[in-house]
C-alpha positions as CSV (number, residue, x, y, z in Angstrom):
1,M,8.6,19.3,-8.2
2,I,6.8,20.9,-5.3
3,T,3.7,18.5,-5.4
4,F,6.0,15.6,-5.6
5,I,8.0,16.6,-2.8
6,T,4.9,17.2,-0.8
7,G,3.7,13.8,-1.4
8,L,7.1,12.3,-0.3
9,C,6.8,14.3,3.0
10,I,3.3,12.9,3.4
11,L,4.6,9.4,3.1
12,F,7.5,10.2,5.3
13,F,5.8,12.0,8.3
14,G,2.8,9.6,7.8
15,Y,5.0,6.5,8.5
16,I,6.8,8.3,11.5
17,F,3.7,9.3,13.2
18,Y,0.6,7.4,12.1
19,S,2.4,4.0,12.0
20,K,3.3,4.5,15.6
21,Y,-0.3,5.2,16.4
22,I,-1.4,1.9,14.6
23,E,1.1,0.0,16.5
24,N,-0.2,1.4,19.8
25,V,-3.7,0.5,19.0
26,F,-2.6,-3.1,18.1
27,A,-0.3,-3.1,21.1
28,P,2.2,-6.0,20.1
29,D,3.6,-7.9,23.1
30,D,6.2,-10.6,24.0
31,R,4.3,-13.6,23.4
32,K,5.8,-16.4,21.1
33,T,5.1,-15.8,17.3
34,P,4.2,-18.7,15.1
35,A,7.7,-18.8,13.6
36,I,8.8,-19.8,17.1
37,A,6.0,-21.9,18.5
38,L,5.0,-23.8,15.2
39,N,8.4,-24.1,13.6
40,D,8.0,-26.9,10.9
41,G,11.2,-26.0,8.7
42,V,9.1,-25.2,5.7
43,D,6.6,-22.4,6.1
44,F,7.0,-21.7,9.8
45,L,10.6,-20.8,10.7
46,S,12.2,-17.7,12.1
47,L,13.9,-15.2,9.8
48,S,15.7,-12.0,10.7
49,E,13.7,-8.7,10.8
50,N,15.7,-7.3,7.8
51,K,15.3,-10.4,5.8
52,N,11.5,-10.4,6.4
53,M,11.5,-6.7,5.4
54,L,13.2,-7.4,2.3
55,I,11.3,-10.5,1.5
56,H,7.8,-8.9,2.2
57,L,8.7,-5.9,-0.1
58,L,9.2,-8.1,-3.1
59,N,6.1,-10.2,-2.3
60,I,3.9,-7.3,-2.2
61,A,5.6,-5.3,-5.0
62,G,4.2,-6.8,-8.3
63,L,3.7,-4.9,-11.5
64,G,1.1,-2.3,-9.7
65,P,3.7,0.1,-8.4
66,I,5.0,0.5,-12.0
67,L,2.3,-0.3,-14.5
68,G,-0.3,0.9,-12.3
69,V,1.1,4.4,-11.9
70,I,2.0,4.6,-15.6
71,Q,-1.7,4.6,-16.1
72,G,-2.8,6.4,-12.9
73,I,-0.5,9.5,-13.5
74,L,-3.0,10.3,-16.5
75,F,-5.1,11.7,-14.0
76,G,-2.5,14.2,-13.4
77,P,-0.4,15.6,-10.4
78,V,-3.2,14.7,-7.9
79,T,-1.6,11.4,-8.1
80,F,1.2,12.6,-6.1
81,L,-1.2,13.3,-3.2
82,L,-3.5,10.4,-3.3
83,I,-0.9,7.7,-3.4
84,P,0.7,8.6,-0.2
85,L,-2.4,9.5,1.7
86,G,-3.9,6.4,0.5
87,C,-0.7,4.4,1.6
88,I,-0.7,5.9,5.1
89,F,-4.4,5.7,5.9
90,M,-5.5,2.7,4.1
91,G,-2.8,0.5,2.3
92,S,-0.3,0.3,5.1
93,V,-3.1,-0.1,7.6
94,H,-4.6,-2.9,5.8
95,D,-1.1,-4.8,5.6
96,Y,-0.3,-4.3,9.2
97,F,-3.5,-5.5,10.5
98,C,-3.6,-8.6,8.3
99,G,-0.2,-9.6,9.1
100,M,-0.5,-8.8,12.9
101,I,-3.8,-10.6,13.3
102,S,-2.6,-13.6,11.3
103,M,0.4,-13.9,13.9
104,R,-2.1,-13.8,16.7
105,N,-4.0,-16.7,14.9
106,N,-1.1,-19.2,14.4
107,G,-0.3,-17.9,11.0
108,A,-3.8,-18.3,9.6
109,Q,-4.3,-17.5,5.8
110,I,-6.7,-14.9,5.0
111,T,-9.6,-17.4,4.1
112,E,-9.3,-18.6,7.7
113,L,-9.3,-15.3,9.2
114,I,-12.4,-14.4,7.3
115,N,-14.1,-17.6,8.5
116,K,-13.2,-16.7,12.1
117,Y,-14.3,-13.1,12.3
118,L,-16.8,-12.7,9.5
119,G,-18.6,-16.2,9.4
120,K,-18.9,-19.0,7.2
121,R,-20.9,-17.5,4.5
122,F,-18.3,-14.9,3.8
123,Y,-15.7,-17.7,4.0
124,Q,-17.0,-19.8,1.2
125,I,-17.3,-16.7,-1.0
126,F,-13.9,-15.5,-0.5
127,V,-12.3,-18.8,-0.7
128,A,-13.3,-19.1,-4.3
129,I,-12.3,-15.3,-5.1
130,V,-9.0,-15.6,-3.3
131,S,-8.1,-18.7,-5.2
132,I,-9.3,-17.2,-8.5
133,M,-7.2,-14.0,-7.9
134,L,-3.9,-15.9,-7.0
135,I,-4.1,-18.1,-10.1
136,L,-5.0,-15.1,-12.4
137,L,-2.0,-13.1,-11.0
138,A,0.5,-15.9,-11.4
139,A,-0.7,-16.5,-15.1
140,V,-0.5,-12.5,-15.7
141,F,2.9,-12.1,-14.2
142,I,4.3,-15.1,-16.2
143,Y,2.9,-13.4,-19.5
144,T,4.2,-9.8,-18.7
145,A,7.6,-10.7,-17.2
146,G,8.2,-13.2,-20.2
147,D,7.2,-10.7,-22.7
148,V,9.5,-8.0,-21.3
149,I,12.4,-10.5,-21.0
150,A,12.0,-11.5,-24.6
151,E,11.8,-8.0,-25.9
152,R,14.6,-6.5,-24.0
153,F,17.1,-9.3,-23.7
154,F,16.3,-11.6,-26.8
155,N,15.1,-8.7,-29.2
156,Q,12.0,-10.8,-30.0
157,T,9.0,-9.1,-31.7
158,D,6.8,-12.2,-31.9
159,F,5.2,-12.9,-28.5
160,S,3.1,-15.7,-29.4
161,I,3.3,-18.9,-27.8
162,N,4.5,-20.5,-31.1
163,N,7.9,-18.7,-30.7
164,P,10.0,-21.3,-29.2
165,V,12.3,-18.3,-27.3
166,V,9.0,-16.9,-25.7
167,L,7.7,-20.4,-24.8
168,S,11.1,-21.3,-23.2
169,I,11.1,-18.2,-21.3
170,Y,7.5,-18.9,-20.0
171,F,8.5,-22.3,-19.0
172,A,11.5,-21.2,-17.0
173,I,9.5,-18.6,-15.2
174,A,6.9,-21.1,-14.4
175,L,9.3,-23.7,-13.2
176,Y,10.8,-21.2,-10.9
177,Y,7.4,-20.3,-9.5
178,I,6.7,-24.0,-8.8
179,L,10.0,-24.6,-7.1
180,A,9.6,-21.5,-5.0
181,A,6.1,-22.1,-4.0
182,M,7.1,-25.8,-2.7
183,F,10.6,-25.4,-1.3
184,P,11.1,-24.3,2.5
185,I,10.9,-20.5,2.5
186,D,14.5,-20.0,3.5
187,K,15.8,-22.2,0.8
188,I,15.0,-20.0,-2.3
189,I,12.9,-17.0,-1.3
190,G,14.8,-16.3,1.9
191,R,18.3,-16.8,-0.1
192,F,17.7,-14.8,-3.2
193,Y,15.1,-12.1,-2.2
194,P,17.3,-10.0,-0.4
195,I,19.5,-9.8,-3.6
196,F,16.6,-9.1,-5.7
197,T,15.2,-6.3,-3.5
198,I,18.6,-4.5,-3.7
199,M,18.3,-4.6,-7.5
200,L,14.8,-3.3,-7.4
201,L,15.8,-0.5,-5.1
202,L,18.9,0.3,-7.3
203,G,16.9,0.5,-10.5
204,T,14.4,2.9,-8.8
205,L,17.3,4.9,-7.5
206,F,18.7,5.2,-10.9
207,I,15.4,6.6,-12.1
208,L,15.4,9.1,-9.3
209,A,19.0,10.0,-10.0
210,G,18.0,10.8,-13.5
211,F,15.6,13.5,-12.3
212,F,18.5,15.6,-11.1
213,T,21.0,14.7,-13.8
214,K,18.7,14.8,-16.7
215,G,15.9,16.9,-15.6
216,V,12.4,16.1,-15.1
217,S,9.1,17.8,-16.2
218,L,6.3,17.5,-13.7
219,T,3.0,19.4,-13.6
220,E,2.1,21.1,-10.3
221,F,-1.4,20.4,-8.6
222,S,-4.1,23.2,-8.5
223,L,-7.7,23.0,-7.9
224,S,-8.1,23.6,-11.7
225,N,-6.3,20.4,-12.7
226,I,-7.7,18.0,-10.2
227,N,-8.3,15.6,-13.0
228,L,-6.4,15.7,-16.2
229,H,-7.3,12.3,-17.7
230,P,-7.3,12.6,-21.4
231,K,-10.3,10.3,-21.8
232,G,-12.1,12.0,-19.0
233,L,-12.2,8.8,-16.7
234,H,-13.5,9.7,-13.2
235,I,-11.3,9.7,-10.1
236,L,-13.9,8.0,-8.2
237,P,-13.7,5.0,-8.6
238,I,-11.4,4.6,-11.5
239,F,-8.2,6.0,-10.0
240,F,-8.4,3.8,-6.9
241,M,-8.9,0.6,-9.2
242,T,-6.0,1.5,-11.3
243,V,-3.3,2.5,-8.9
244,S,-3.6,-0.5,-6.4
245,C,0.1,-1.5,-5.4
246,G,1.5,1.6,-3.8
247,L,-1.9,2.8,-2.5
248,L,-3.9,-0.2,-1.4
249,S,-3.9,-3.8,-2.8
250,G,-5.9,-6.8,-1.5
251,F,-3.3,-9.0,-2.9
252,H,-1.2,-8.0,-0.1
253,S,-3.4,-9.7,2.3
254,T,-2.2,-13.0,0.8
255,Q,1.3,-12.1,1.3
256,A,1.4,-10.8,4.8
257,V,0.2,-13.8,6.1
258,I,3.1,-15.7,4.5
259,I,5.5,-13.5,6.5
260,S,3.5,-13.9,9.7
261,R,4.7,-17.3,9.9
262,T,8.5,-16.1,9.8
263,V,8.5,-12.9,12.1
264,E,10.6,-13.5,15.2
265,K,9.0,-10.8,17.4
266,E,5.5,-8.9,17.2
267,S,7.4,-5.7,17.8
268,Q,8.9,-6.1,14.2
269,G,5.5,-6.1,12.5
270,R,5.5,-2.1,12.2
271,K,8.6,-2.1,10.0
272,I,7.8,-5.2,8.1
273,F,4.2,-4.6,7.2
274,Y,3.4,-1.0,7.6
275,G,6.9,0.2,6.6
276,M,7.4,-2.1,3.4
277,M,4.1,-0.7,2.1
278,C,5.5,2.8,2.5
279,I,8.5,1.8,0.5
280,E,6.4,0.3,-2.2
281,S,4.4,3.6,-2.1
282,L,7.8,5.4,-2.5
283,I,8.7,3.2,-5.6
284,A,5.4,4.0,-7.0
285,M,5.8,7.9,-6.6
286,I,9.2,7.8,-8.4
287,W,7.7,5.8,-11.2
288,A,4.7,8.1,-11.6
289,A,7.0,11.0,-11.6
290,A,9.0,9.5,-14.5
291,A,6.0,8.6,-16.4
292,M,4.5,12.2,-16.1
293,S,7.8,13.6,-17.3
294,V,8.1,11.4,-20.6
295,Y,4.5,12.1,-21.0
296,N,4.9,15.9,-20.8
297,Q,8.0,15.7,-22.9
298,H,5.9,14.0,-25.7
299,I,8.4,11.2,-26.3
300,V,5.7,8.6,-25.9
301,P,3.8,7.7,-29.1
302,D,0.0,8.0,-28.3
303,S,-0.5,4.5,-29.1
304,I,1.4,3.2,-26.2
305,I,0.7,5.8,-23.4
306,G,-0.3,3.9,-20.3
307,T,1.0,0.5,-21.5
308,A,4.1,-1.5,-20.2
309,N,6.0,-0.2,-23.3
310,V,6.3,3.1,-21.5
311,I,8.8,1.2,-19.0
312,N,11.5,1.0,-21.6
313,I,11.0,4.7,-22.3
314,I,11.5,5.6,-18.9
315,A,14.5,3.5,-18.3
316,D,16.2,4.9,-21.6
317,T,15.3,8.4,-20.6
318,F,16.6,8.6,-17.0
319,A,19.1,5.8,-16.7
320,A,22.6,6.0,-18.5
321,P,22.7,3.3,-21.1
322,Y,24.9,0.9,-19.1
323,L,22.5,1.2,-16.3
324,A,19.4,0.9,-18.3
325,W,19.6,-3.0,-18.1
326,I,19.6,-3.0,-14.3
327,V,16.2,-0.9,-14.3
328,T,14.8,-3.3,-16.9
329,I,15.8,-6.3,-14.6
330,A,14.4,-4.5,-11.6
331,V,11.1,-4.1,-13.3
332,V,11.2,-7.9,-14.3
333,I,11.9,-9.0,-11.0
334,L,8.5,-7.4,-9.6
335,P,6.2,-9.7,-11.2
336,I,8.4,-12.7,-10.9
337,T,8.8,-12.4,-7.1
338,S,5.1,-11.7,-6.6
339,G,3.9,-14.6,-9.0
340,D,5.8,-17.2,-7.1
341,T,4.4,-16.1,-3.8
342,A,0.9,-15.9,-5.2
343,L,1.4,-19.7,-6.0
344,R,2.8,-20.2,-2.4
345,A,-0.2,-18.5,-0.9
346,L,-2.6,-20.4,-3.1
347,R,-0.9,-23.6,-1.8
348,L,-1.2,-22.6,1.7
349,T,-4.7,-21.5,1.3
350,L,-5.8,-24.9,0.0
351,C,-3.8,-27.0,2.4
352,E,-5.6,-25.1,5.2
353,I,-9.0,-25.9,3.4
354,F,-8.1,-29.6,3.0
355,K,-6.2,-29.9,6.2
356,I,-3.2,-31.2,4.5
357,K,0.2,-30.9,6.6
358,Q,2.8,-29.3,4.5
359,N,6.0,-30.6,6.2
360,K,6.2,-33.5,3.8
361,I,7.3,-32.9,0.1
362,S,4.8,-35.3,-1.4
363,N,1.9,-33.5,0.2
364,R,3.0,-30.0,-1.3
365,V,3.4,-31.7,-4.8
366,K,-0.2,-33.2,-4.5
367,I,-1.5,-29.6,-3.9
368,M,0.7,-28.0,-6.5
369,I,-0.2,-30.4,-9.4
370,P,-4.0,-28.9,-10.0
371,I,-2.7,-25.5,-9.4
372,V,-0.1,-25.9,-12.2
373,L,-2.6,-27.4,-14.6
374,Y,-5.0,-24.5,-14.2
375,L,-2.1,-22.0,-14.5
376,V,-1.1,-23.6,-17.9
377,L,-4.7,-23.3,-19.2
378,I,-5.2,-19.9,-18.3
379,L,-1.8,-18.9,-19.8
380,C,-2.6,-20.7,-23.0
381,W,-6.0,-19.2,-23.4
382,A,-4.4,-15.7,-22.8
383,K,-1.9,-16.4,-25.5
384,Y,-4.2,-17.7,-28.1
385,N,-6.8,-15.2,-27.6
386,S,-5.5,-11.5,-28.4
387,D,-8.1,-9.9,-26.1
388,S,-8.1,-12.3,-23.1
389,F,-5.0,-10.7,-21.3
390,S,-6.5,-7.4,-21.1
391,L,-9.7,-8.9,-19.9
392,I,-8.0,-10.9,-17.3
393,W,-6.1,-7.9,-16.1
394,R,-9.4,-5.9,-15.8
395,Y,-10.9,-8.8,-13.8
396,F,-7.7,-9.2,-11.7
397,T,-7.9,-5.4,-10.9
398,F,-11.4,-5.5,-9.6
399,V,-10.9,-8.7,-7.7
400,N,-7.7,-7.5,-6.3
401,Q,-9.3,-4.6,-4.7
402,L,-12.4,-6.3,-3.4
403,I,-10.3,-8.8,-1.5
404,A,-9.0,-5.7,0.6
405,I,-12.6,-5.3,2.0
406,P,-12.8,-8.5,4.2
407,T,-9.4,-7.8,5.5
408,F,-10.7,-4.3,6.8
409,L,-13.8,-5.9,8.0
410,Y,-12.3,-8.8,10.0
411,A,-9.7,-6.3,11.4
412,T,-12.6,-4.1,12.4
413,V,-14.4,-7.1,14.2
414,Y,-11.0,-7.9,15.9
415,L,-10.3,-4.3,17.3
416,Y,-14.2,-4.0,18.3
417,K,-13.8,-7.2,20.3
418,E,-10.6,-5.9,21.9
419,G,-12.2,-2.7,22.9
420,K,-9.8,-0.5,20.6
421,N,-10.4,1.9,17.9
422,Y,-12.1,0.0,15.0
423,L,-12.9,3.2,12.9
424,I,-9.3,3.1,11.5
425,T,-10.2,0.0,9.7
426,L,-13.9,0.5,9.4
427,I,-13.7,3.7,7.4
428,P,-11.3,2.4,4.7
429,G,-13.4,-0.8,4.3
430,L,-16.5,1.3,3.8
431,F,-14.7,3.6,1.3
432,Y,-13.7,0.5,-0.6
433,I,-17.1,-1.0,-0.8
434,F,-18.2,2.3,-2.5
435,I,-15.2,2.0,-4.9
436,T,-15.5,-1.6,-6.0
437,S,-19.3,-1.6,-6.0
438,S,-19.6,1.8,-8.1
439,F,-16.9,0.5,-10.4
440,I,-18.3,-2.9,-11.2
441,L,-21.8,-1.3,-11.7
442,N,-20.3,1.2,-14.4
443,A,-17.6,-0.7,-15.9
444,P,-18.1,-2.5,-19.4
445,I,-16.8,-5.7,-17.7
446,G,-19.6,-5.4,-15.1
447,F,-23.1,-4.0,-15.3
448,N,-22.2,-1.1,-17.7
449,L,-24.8,1.2,-16.0
450,P,-24.4,5.1,-16.5
451,Y,-21.9,6.7,-14.2
452,A,-24.3,8.8,-12.1
453,L,-26.4,5.8,-11.4
454,S,-23.5,3.6,-10.5
455,E,-22.3,6.2,-7.9
456,A,-25.5,6.7,-6.3
457,L,-26.0,2.8,-6.2
458,G,-22.5,2.6,-4.7
459,I,-23.5,4.9,-1.9
460,I,-26.5,3.0,-1.2
461,L,-24.6,-0.3,-1.1
462,T,-22.1,1.3,1.2
463,I,-24.7,2.6,3.6
464,L,-26.5,-0.8,3.6
465,S,-23.4,-2.5,4.3
466,L,-22.6,-0.4,7.3
467,Y,-26.1,-1.3,8.7
468,F,-25.4,-4.8,8.2
469,I,-21.7,-4.7,9.8
470,V,-23.2,-2.7,12.9
471,K,-26.1,-5.0,13.3
472,K,-24.2,-8.4,12.9
473,Y,-20.7,-7.7,14.1
474,L,-20.8,-4.7,16.4
475,K,-23.9,-4.9,18.2
476,K,-22.6,-6.5,21.2
477,A,-20.4,-4.8,23.9
478,P,-16.9,-5.3,23.2
479,N,-14.8,-7.4,25.8
């Protein structure tokens, strides 16, 4: 377990030291936050630091820190190093600056921040991209959570939409999504998320405890096994597209801005935004180790390696029978509590675009009606077409990481204008320009170019992007 423990140490000491540096760069002060200055009793209201931490953790922790690492650990023990390093220097930095810059801009959503710091052209592009990602994510999470519930708790094997049990579960999840997205944040999310978070953490701790009570089989990292993927997939860019939540996720930029409207003091941002991303990374590390162990013990059929079915095998392997159901509930909680806030983020984004105040329930209903219609259409299409879910998931993965780029870029512009170290966001942004561009150039869902050509073109696009950023945004002397 040396590599695994090394990764945990990187995560722990990275938070202790690097998060403090990041905080010092931003320099939070005593100004009134949007929660205090703009309190509307719906989206802008003051919640305690602990409650915001618990809510934000569930907001950002979708299926990524579990399903993503079940696939990502196939690359080998290098996963235990890349996850914490990516979290400390990229993912947590991304989340922190997104949340804090939003607070400095009256709780603005990501699209408004893009408009202010990067201009109208970027804004027009990413309004569409963000909206598509959020509706896809909600549909995917209804699908996955519903199927897990149907199989685990109702012993269903038919997951088609013609099965009334499955259909009822989907309806119940969707109804919860709609209510949570429309109600004041303290009524449903603020009341139940702390309980859900405790269940999530308990389920993960049960898995960790199983490492010591039942043993765990982990491969140690060495220079000879940097990449062990059975299909020969490349770490660059595939790993960084597969393991998103826990390392870096653009989706978090739509969630941090929700919490930016409920934070009482700017000084709380380090624990809420940076710290909760580190906790998500910790969850990802534990599930990655569990997945590696069941793979190494050859108790996972080849046909389901890297799929959500591995979750139940992990629960049954490391948790006592009377605790395995808690682990399953913890897993189900993840997509449900990210899907509802995805719809909430989409509502807030659309209300900013169309300048619709959200203090009246009628206005929130008007925004939600078209959102729900699109959600139902996508879900029906996914269920009636056997290949559509995997297609939606692949495109969501790409768009998810793509959206991280403008957050890094507008944070870079913000820091540059403030005369501060903008390289801490520029470098990760350039890295993900390379990752996303080389991925879509090589992927079958993209241009399907040869790997070497895609990597070369990715490098060229990154260099051109750097030239464009410097010329357009960093050419003037900072204030």
